[in-house]
C-alpha positions as CSV (number, residue, x, y, z in Angstrom):
1,Q,-90.7,-2.8,153.8
2,V,-87.8,-2.3,151.5
3,Q,-84.5,-1.1,152.8
4,L,-81.9,0.4,150.5
5,A,-78.2,0.9,151.3
6,E,-76.0,2.8,149.0
7,S,-72.2,2.5,148.9
8,G,-69.2,3.1,146.7
9,G,-68.9,6.8,146.8
10,G,-65.7,8.7,147.5
11,L,-63.4,11.4,146.5
12,V,-61.9,11.1,143.1
13,Q,-60.2,13.3,140.5
14,A,-62.0,14.4,137.4
15,G,-61.8,11.8,134.7
16,K,-61.8,8.9,137.1
17,S,-64.5,6.3,137.7
18,L,-66.6,5.1,140.5
19,R,-69.1,2.3,140.8
20,L,-72.0,2.9,143.1
21,S,-73.9,-0.1,144.6
22,C,-77.4,-0.2,146.1
23,R,-78.1,-3.2,148.3
24,V,-81.8,-4.0,148.4
25,S,-83.2,-5.9,151.4
26,G,-86.5,-6.7,152.9
27,S,-89.7,-7.5,151.0
28,I,-89.8,-6.4,147.4
29,S,-93.4,-6.2,146.3
30,T,-94.0,-3.3,144.1
31,G,-92.6,-1.4,141.1
32,N,-91.1,-2.2,137.8
33,A,-88.0,0.0,137.8
34,A,-85.1,1.4,139.8
35,G,-83.4,4.7,139.7
36,W,-80.5,6.7,141.0
37,Y,-81.0,10.3,142.2
38,R,-78.4,12.9,143.2
39,Q,-78.6,16.0,145.2
40,A,-76.0,18.7,145.6
41,P,-76.1,21.3,148.4
42,G,-78.6,24.0,147.7
43,K,-79.9,22.1,144.7
44,Q,-83.0,20.1,144.0
45,R,-82.8,16.3,143.9
46,E,-82.5,15.2,140.3
47,L,-83.0,11.9,138.6
48,V,-79.8,10.6,137.1
49,A,-80.7,7.2,135.6
50,T,-83.5,4.6,135.6
51,I,-83.7,1.0,134.6
52,R,-86.9,-0.9,134.0
53,A,-87.6,-4.6,134.5
54,D,-87.4,-5.1,130.7
55,G,-83.9,-3.5,130.7
56,R,-84.8,-0.2,129.2
57,T,-82.7,2.6,130.6
58,N,-83.0,6.4,130.7
59,Y,-80.4,8.9,131.6
60,L,-80.0,12.6,132.5
61,D,-78.6,14.3,129.5
62,S,-75.5,15.5,131.3
63,V,-74.5,11.9,132.2
64,K,-75.3,10.2,128.9
65,G,-72.4,8.3,127.6
66,R,-70.6,8.4,130.9
67,F,-72.9,6.6,133.4
68,T,-74.5,3.2,133.1
69,I,-77.2,1.8,135.4
70,S,-77.6,-1.9,135.9
71,R,-79.2,-4.4,138.2
72,D,-79.0,-8.1,139.1
73,I,-81.7,-10.4,137.9
74,A,-83.3,-10.7,141.3
75,W,-83.3,-6.9,142.0
76,S,-81.2,-7.5,145.1
77,A,-78.8,-4.8,143.9
78,V,-78.7,-1.8,141.6
79,Y,-75.5,-0.3,140.3
80,L,-74.4,2.9,138.8
81,Q,-71.1,2.8,136.9
82,M,-69.8,6.4,136.6
83,N,-67.0,7.1,134.2
84,S,-65.3,10.3,133.1
85,L,-66.4,12.0,136.3
86,K,-66.7,15.7,136.3
87,P,-66.7,18.2,139.3
88,E,-70.4,18.9,138.5
89,D,-71.2,15.3,139.3
90,T,-70.4,16.0,143.0
91,A,-73.5,15.2,145.0
92,A,-75.0,12.8,147.4
93,Y,-76.4,9.8,145.4
94,Y,-79.5,7.9,146.3
95,C,-81.0,4.8,144.8
96,S,-84.6,4.0,144.7
97,L,-87.2,1.5,143.6
98,G,-90.3,2.6,141.8
99,T,-92.4,2.6,138.7
100,E,-91.7,4.0,135.3
101,T,-94.4,4.6,132.8
102,A,-94.3,6.7,129.6
103,D,-90.7,7.6,130.4
104,T,-91.6,9.1,133.8
105,Y,-90.2,7.5,136.9
106,Y,-92.0,7.5,140.2
107,P,-90.0,6.4,143.3
108,S,-91.9,4.5,145.9
109,S,-89.2,3.4,148.3
110,R,-87.9,5.3,151.3
111,W,-84.6,6.9,150.8
112,G,-81.5,5.2,152.1
113,Q,-78.5,7.1,153.7
114,G,-77.0,7.9,150.3
115,T,-73.4,7.9,149.3
116,Q,-71.3,11.0,148.7
117,V,-69.5,11.4,145.5
118,T,-67.0,14.3,145.4
119,V,-65.0,15.0,142.2
120,S,-62.1,17.3,142.3
121,P,-60.8,19.2,139.3
């Protein structure tokens, strides 16, 4: 019922910035949070950042201080500002809607197509 479309990825040099966008369409009926995941080839998908309806955010340790997750008031879009990018940030990035309780995030939306982020040294 909810469709997610990620965009904003690309190829950048280390130290540069990218801003990922997630367009949310369709009926939005469940959840109290949104999150960004990433998955590199041969690696498990990992949760990068979450934001709750009350504005509380959580981040993967390796991106703290560099990435910022945000959303619009109506939850029609979720963003991930990525600064000081490193080659290890290279991955396909996916947004999600879900529920976060006790600092644990549970995605409930179907995955979009993702957007590729490639960071060169």
